[in-house]
Phi, psi and omega in degrees: 000137171237146174236117187049049179068010179249129176292145181303325185291345175298337182257009185074013187266154175214126185276131177287149181288350182274016178293156181231150173231114179279165173286172181288149174288129180242139177238123182235146171237123185223149177237130178226118177293163178297137182054038175242156182252351178253165176221166179242125177275107184284322183200145178217127178223154187247131179262243183241160162266166181237135178245116173259110189243100173283124185236137171250130177252140182241142174208190181259359179195166180301322181289321180296315183287329170298320178295318182293322176295321176301323181290324177295319179300318179299314179297319184287334187297133176090213184266134184224174171235116179260141170242127191246170182293342177290355183086000177257164175247160184220121166282122184222163162235151178287127182255324179205152170238123182281176181290139179278133173241155186240091178288345178202164182300330188262005185232150170225128174255130181208145177257136181242146172234127179241144174244133185185201187229135176283132180219171175249193180289149175305131178239137178239131181232130178261117177129161188275354175252122187234125177264108181271125181273001178301154167250348174283150188298330183222139185231116177297146179215167175243129180246124176247138179209147170255120182293125184272338181205158175297136187213160170249151174051063187264116186267135168232095189063236180274002185250136176240141177252122177307325179205143177223161185242140176306135179095344180295142170258118186248135175236121168252110190254095178282351179277309181262001176058067179207155178235123182247150170229125185044044175080356184250143177306131183215042179301330184283353175269007190226161173226132183197161175252316178229144170290155184290148172211165186248151175257161175301136179095215184276133175232140173243122183275130180276101176198146179282344179247156179296136182245166169244131184240131183239133177198161169264112176297142183236143193231147167297000000 
């Protein structure tokens, strides 16, 4: 296991093989009339998966192993990127740290719980047609484009700019939820309801100029 591109053994840690990755939380709303055999699925949304990670820390003394665990706890706090033995990565946040037990003076056993989303390597596609390899229904993405000519009502995916100027570099960032023009925040220059996202398979980005799309594929 790696955390933020750092191997667990840098902290004296070793992941137990009994670790678990649960499926995603699902929320559904359905309607089935009285005395009817069919139903209508009104809404379905996907939450997070959960990683339960039992970790053993090793050191040369009780103080040394406690210090190593403390460094790992500091690294794990907040939002992180884990790389697991299944070959996938996980954007996660730390949900809980269990009680530490000392089976020996040089060892600590502790359970950690992370909440997050399974993902692959960052992908960059040049062009307005994107084949998305995700299996989750929606994948946040970043769209970059350089405006070729002065235009009115200029679309960049799901975002419209009432007016743009030739040479402007526009970034519509659906991952970090921001809009930039020439690298500066410019949300007031745009109109939108939703930030852009990709669906599994073929996507065509609505824009008059060639775009660059960046995204992390996400998986069930």
